[in-house]
C-alpha positions as CSV (number, residue, x, y, z in Angstrom):
1,M,34.4,-52.0,-81.6
2,T,31.8,-50.5,-79.2
3,L,31.1,-51.5,-75.6
4,M,27.9,-50.9,-73.8
5,D,27.7,-51.6,-70.0
6,M,24.5,-52.2,-68.1
7,A,24.6,-52.3,-64.3
8,F,22.0,-54.2,-62.3
9,R,21.6,-54.1,-58.5
10,L,19.0,-56.5,-57.1
11,K,18.0,-57.5,-53.6
12,V,18.5,-61.2,-52.7
13,G,17.1,-62.8,-49.5
14,L,19.3,-65.4,-47.8
15,R,18.1,-68.1,-45.4
16,R,19.4,-71.4,-44.1
17,D,17.4,-74.4,-45.1
18,G,16.5,-76.5,-42.0
19,Q,16.7,-79.8,-43.8
20,S,19.8,-79.5,-46.0
21,G,21.7,-76.9,-44.0
22,A,22.4,-75.0,-47.2
23,V,21.9,-71.3,-47.5
24,I,19.2,-70.6,-50.1
25,A,19.3,-67.3,-52.0
26,Y,16.2,-65.9,-53.7
27,C,16.0,-63.0,-56.1
28,P,12.3,-62.1,-56.3
29,A,12.7,-59.5,-59.1
30,L,13.8,-62.3,-61.5
31,N,12.3,-65.3,-59.6
32,L,15.7,-66.9,-59.4
33,Y,16.9,-69.3,-56.7
34,S,20.5,-70.5,-55.9
35,A,22.3,-71.9,-52.9
36,G,25.6,-72.3,-51.2
37,E,27.1,-73.9,-48.1
38,N,27.3,-70.5,-46.3
39,E,26.1,-67.0,-46.9
40,S,29.2,-66.0,-48.9
41,E,28.8,-68.9,-51.3
42,A,25.0,-68.3,-51.6
43,H,25.7,-64.6,-52.4
44,A,28.3,-65.6,-55.1
45,A,25.9,-68.2,-56.5
46,A,23.1,-65.6,-56.7
47,T,25.3,-63.2,-58.5
48,S,26.3,-65.9,-61.0
49,A,22.7,-66.9,-61.5
50,V,21.6,-63.4,-62.2
51,K,24.5,-62.8,-64.7
52,L,23.9,-66.1,-66.5
53,Y,20.1,-65.4,-66.7
54,L,20.6,-62.0,-68.1
55,E,23.2,-63.2,-70.6
56,A,20.9,-66.1,-71.7
57,C,18.0,-63.8,-72.2
58,W,20.1,-61.5,-74.4
59,E,21.5,-64.4,-76.4
60,R,18.1,-65.8,-77.1
61,G,16.6,-62.4,-78.0
62,K,14.4,-62.5,-74.9
63,F,16.0,-59.7,-72.9
64,E,13.4,-57.0,-73.4
65,H,10.6,-59.5,-72.8
66,A,12.2,-60.7,-69.5
67,M,12.8,-57.2,-68.3
68,R,9.2,-56.1,-69.1
69,R,7.8,-59.3,-67.5
70,A,9.7,-58.4,-64.4
71,N,8.2,-54.8,-64.6
72,F,11.5,-53.1,-65.4
73,M,11.7,-49.9,-67.5
74,P,14.1,-47.0,-67.9
75,A,14.0,-44.9,-64.7
76,A,14.1,-41.6,-66.6
77,S,10.9,-42.5,-68.4
78,P,7.8,-40.5,-67.5
79,T,5.8,-43.7,-67.8
80,A,8.1,-45.3,-65.2
81,L,7.7,-42.5,-62.8
82,A,3.9,-42.6,-63.1
83,K,3.7,-46.4,-62.7
84,A,6.1,-46.3,-59.8
85,K,3.6,-44.3,-57.8
86,T,0.8,-46.8,-58.3
87,A,2.6,-50.1,-58.9
88,E,3.1,-52.9,-56.5
89,F,6.8,-53.6,-56.1
90,I,8.4,-57.0,-55.8
91,S,10.0,-56.8,-52.4
92,I,11.7,-59.0,-49.9
93,R,10.0,-59.3,-46.5
94,E,13.2,-59.2,-44.4
95,S,11.6,-61.2,-41.6
96,A,11.4,-64.2,-43.9
97,Y,15.2,-64.3,-44.4
98,D,18.3,-64.4,-42.2
99,S,19.7,-61.5,-44.2
100,V,19.1,-59.5,-47.3
101,V,22.0,-58.5,-49.6
102,D,22.5,-56.6,-52.8
103,V,23.7,-58.5,-55.9
104,D,25.6,-56.2,-58.3
105,V,25.9,-57.6,-61.9
106,Q,27.4,-55.8,-64.9
107,L,26.4,-57.0,-68.3
108,T,28.8,-55.8,-71.1
109,L,27.6,-55.9,-74.7
110,V,30.2,-55.8,-77.5
111,G,29.3,-54.1,-80.8
112,L,31.6,-55.9,-83.3
113,G,30.6,-53.8,-86.4
114,E,30.7,-50.2,-87.2
115,T,27.5,-48.5,-86.2
116,S,26.2,-45.0,-86.8
117,C,23.2,-43.2,-85.5
118,L,22.9,-41.5,-88.9
119,H,21.7,-43.4,-91.9
């Protein structure tokens, strides 16, 4: 059995909704919303939403497409470095939120068969 871990750290904006009183969490990098009764619950809900989204993309064979659509690529790639200098980044305008937090999610993939780099 082989394990592969991928770590994700994404910014999430939190703001209290005036009508419902709930705290709304928004992750612009993946265009995901979630909510909770307070900031702690909204943060936990955002973490869960990101993890479920990533797992669902992987299970449906859409992971690469979802990451490319969100303009993600390996940081060590020369292409990534060139694009980073000219690209517009998805960012959170902090003044639009009560707070901005990091959401850390680890996605672990399990290789159930024997694999080899040499064929």
